ZAVEXTOR-409996 format. One record per residue (C-alpha): z, x, y. Coordinates in steps of 0.2 Angstrom, whole numbers, plus 5000, padded with zeros to 4 digits. Layout:
ZXY
...
END
This chain:
508846475267
510246595272
509846765277
510946925278
511246995296
510147165296
511647285299
512447205281
510847225273
510747415278
512547435271
512047355255
510547455253
511647615255
513047555244
511547535230
510947725234
512647795234
512847695216
511247775210
511747945215
513247935207
512547855190
511148005193
512548145194
513648075181
512048085169
511548245175
513548305170
513448215156
512048295149
512648465153
514148445144
513248375129
512248525129
513748635129
514348555114
512948545104
512648745107
514648765103
514348675087
512748765083
513648915085
515148845073
513848785061
513048945059
514849045058
515148935044
513348955035
513549125037
515349135030
514649035014
513149145012
514149295012
515349215000
514049174988
513249344990
514849444987
515149334970
513449384964
513749564966
515649554958
514649454944
513349584942
514649714941
515649634929
513949624918
513649824920
515349864915
515449714902
517249644904
517849564920
519049654932
520649704927
520149674908
520549834897
518849924890
518649904871
518050084866
517350034849
516149934859
514450024859
513349884869
512049924879
511649864897
510449884910
511450014920
511350194918
512250344920
511350494932
512150624923
512350594904
511050444905
512250334893
511850144894
513350114885
514449984894
516250024888
516050214895
515950134912
517450074924
517650024941
518150154955
518350064971
517149994985
516150054999
515349945012
513749875015
513049755028
511449655025
510449575039
509749385036
509349245048
511049165046
511749325053
512349515047
513249495030
514749625028
515049665009
515949774998
515049854984
516149904968
515750094963
515450104945
515850274937
515450334917
516950434909
515850584909
516150584930
514350524933
513850364946
513050224938
511750154948
511549964948
510049884957
510949704963
509749554965
510049524982
509549684991
508549844985
509350024985
509450075004
508849895011
509649815026
508649655026
508649525016
507149435008
507249295022
507249415037
505549515030
504749335024
505149285043
504149445049
502649405039
502449225046
502749255063
501349395062
500149265052
500549135067
499849295077
501249335087
501249515092
502449655087
503549635103
503549445102
504249475083
505549575088
505949465102
506049285091
506949395078
508349455093
508749265095
509249245077
510249395080
509149535072
508749695081
507349765072
506249915079
504449915082
504150045069
505249935057
504149755061
502449855058
503049945040
503549775035
501749705041
500849845033
501749825016
500649675012
498949785014
498749814995
499049624992
497449605002
496549694988
497049584976
496249434985
494549464974
495449454958
496449294959
495049184957
495349014945
493748914946
492048964956
492048854972
490348754974
490148804992
490248985000
490349015019
489949195025
490249255044
490749415051
491749475067
491949625075
493749725080
494449865087
495250015077
495950185082
495350315071
495650505070
494550635077
495350775069
495950845085
497750885089
498550875108
500350875114
501050725123
502250745138
503650765128
502850925119
502750845103
501050855093
499850705091
498250655082
496850605094
496250445091
494650355098
494250175099
492950115088
492249925082
492249885067
491349755058
492149625046
491249515036
492049375028
491849265014
492649085011
492548964998
492448774997
492848644985
492048484994
492748374980
494548394987
494148485002
495248634999
494848805005
495148984997
494949155004
493649244993
493749415001
493049525016
492149695017
492449815033
490949915039
490350015055
489049865059
488549705052
487149775043
486349725027
487349855016
488949795023
488349605018
487749685001
489549764998
490449585000
488949494990
489149614975
491049584975
490749394974
489549414961
490749504951
491949374953
490649274942
490249174958
488449114954
487348974950
487948944932
489748944937
489548804949
489148884963
487648784973
487748834993
487848975004
488048935022
487749085035
487149095053
485549165048
485849335054
484849495047
486249575038
486449425027
484549395025
484149565021
485649575008
485149414999
483449494997
484149624985
485349524975
485249354968
486449204963
485349094952
484548954960
485748934974
485248854990
485448945007
486148835022
485748895040
487248855050
486748695062
488248745075
487348915076
485548835078
486148715092
486848845101
485248945099
484248805106
485448765120
485448955126
483348945127
483748785139
482948845158
482948705167
481748655181
481248795193
482248825207
483648705199
485448735204
486748775192
487448605192
485548545190
485548665175
487048605168
486648415167
484948475157
486048565144
486948405143
485448305141
484748395128
486248415120
486348235119
484648215110
485048375099
486448295090
485448165083
484448265075
485448275060
486248115058
484848055047
485448035027
483748095020
482748255024
481348135030
482348045043
483048215049
481248295051
480648145060
482148135073
481548315075
479848265078
480448155091
481548285099
480248415101
478948285108
480148215121
480748405127
479048515122
478448495141
479948535149
480948655138
479648745127
480848875123
482248765116
481048665105
480348845098
482048885095
482248725084
480548715075
480948895071
481648905051
482048715054
481948675035
483348795033
484448685040
484248545028
484648625014
486348515012
485348355010
484648434993
486348494988
486948314992
485548234982
485948334967
487748294966
487448114967
486248104955
487748164944
488748004951
489848114964
489748124983
489948274995
490448265014
489148335024
490548405035
490848535021
488948585018
488048595035
489148725046
490348875044
491648775055
493048805046
492748985043
492448995063
494248935064
494749055052
493949195062
494749125078
496449165070
496049325067
495049365085
496849295093
497749425082
496749575086
496949515105
498749535102
498549695095
497249765105
496849895096
497349925076
498050105073
497950085055
496650035043
498349965033
498949865048
497149785050
496949735032
498849665033
498649555047
496849485041
497849435025
499149365033
498149265048
496949205033
498249155022
498949045035
497448955038
497348895020
498048735015
499648715005
500948584998
501948515012
503848585010
503248735000
502748905005
501048955008
500249054992
500149195002
501849215007
502549134990
501649294983
502449424994
504049344990
503749344971
503349534972
504849564979
505949474968
505049564954
505349724960
507149674962
507449604943
506349754935
506549914944
505549994931
504049854933
502749914948
502649764961
501249654956
END
């Protein structure tokens, strides 16, 4: 067997390393050129798209101007034609198209996600010398942004971006907006949040209830001057309780926002206001409601004593019950932190098995087994479990009732408020980004956007909450005399 000389082996190894380094260098250079080429191509495609959009919008503006005067550009007017249109003279008030004529253009810029469009808007004059006002479909009077920019602002806000993060994201797309403009657009959906209670098609069989706390700046009535000498209203930060109702259709898994109520505390009065709103919507036992799920707090417990929904079951959230049991685990006397942690894991392992039964008898037997195993070592945890344990088994009775009708509801929709907790987590994330909500309108708008983004929607389509906002803006554009729905 032939062997190479050591010196020749070193030379061969060095040559392989040189080739490998050259290949890596070539690959990096090729990747850099490829990225630069793609960046140039993206800019070119964006310019082409912007030009195409600008041309299309300009054509629509000319077509709408032709419809306002009743004839194409360059055609002679027919003085005997007394056809009226939507356009109106601001001086004589006439709608007759033959009295209108074009008098030049004025420049107009319109910001879109494709870039800023430079448009020429026709001036329309009446024979009396007055101006004819036309509301174009692509922009409102004094509006400098297309609907896609406003839509993107709401979408970014729903995804829990802060106002400054939204501004940064829009700057990357060529739209430089101020903080005031972004906040104003977000607050514009505050009124839509009030309509969340009036758009219920069918009553959900399951309603989840929960509450969270947010921070809001409230005016104290005092006025002070800031460092620049400007008068400002003094505000103080206060906590605000928010109780939320979330409907679930166990047959399909669809979730729908039923509404919320604001209050200073999560007391019985705030919860009672929310329950009264649900009752006014027709949510009750005779219309299909079968189960309420809540954490068993004092607010909802007191509220349910003052209002009834029929023979509706009340389910204590199992997740909250398990959390209370784990909080009561003390461990052995003098145990270290690690040992207490291991004890909690052991208790949690046995606690999960309690609600794995299919019938109420099986679950109660599992609970008795857990109590017998841990009563001497963790008496407080066992007491937390046995306290009102029957309220955690209401879902089994609902499942049995539905099974008798030939249907099947999964237990994950009936036992906990987990889906509502995920929604509240999104609201809390938005609250952390905002730190303090400066106005009640901003608070309602952000809640509406955060909750709406959590709802399921058809793939490839706008979420229902965002589609309603867009429809409202288009309705206002097409029908200026009709208020926004």
